[in-house]
N, C-alpha and C positions, 0 to 999 in steps of 0.2 A: 475619902468618900466624896463622890461627886453628888452635887445636889440634883435631885430629880425634877424639882419644880423651879421655874424661873419667872421673873416679872413678866406680866403680859399673857401668861398661859391661861387658857380657858379650861376649867376642870368641871367635871360632873360629880356632884355629891350623891351619896346613897339615898338620903332623905330630901324631899323637896322643901324649899323655903315656904313660909305661909302664903306668899304671893303665888306659889305654884311652880316657880322656876327651879330647876336643879343645876343650872349652869352659873358658874362664878368665875370672875377674873382675879388672878393673883396680883395684888397691889404691893405687897411687901413680903419678903422672905427673911428667915433668920430663926431665932429661937421661937419667935411668934410669927404668925402669918396674918396679913390683913387681906381680906377678900371682899369683892363687891358683887352683889347679886345682879345678874344681867336682866332680871325681870323687873325689879323695882328700884335698883340703885343703892340699896341699903348696904352699908359697910360693916364688917364684923372683924374683930381681932380674936385670934384663938391660938393656943399653944401648939407647937409643931406636932406632938403625938396625937392630939385630937384631930388636927387637920388631916394628917396622914391616914387616920382611921376613917375619916369621913369621905375621902375622895374615892370614887369608884373608878374613874379613868380620866386621862387627859384628852379632852375633846379636840382642842386645837393648840398645839405648841406655838409659842411666840417665835416669829422669825423676823430678821431685820427687814425683810421685804414688806412687812406689814406697816412699817413707818415711812416707806418711800412716798414722796410727794407726786401726785398726779398732775401732769401739765395740761 
C-alpha cells in the first residue's frame, strides 16, 4: 500500500483550527502524524485513522522543486 501523504504536503482539514485556519503542513508520517497549523504554527500529533478522517483534501503536494535554492 502506497502512502497517500508525504512530508511537506499541505492538507485542508474538515474543521477549522481555533485560529481560523484549515490548512496544515505534514511534519511526520507513520502510525502517528504530526501536523503544523499554517495559521498560528501550533503542532499536533494524532493517530493515522483520526488524521485520515480529518483531511478533506491535499491542497499542495510536496515536490522536490519546493526546496530548490533561489540564486
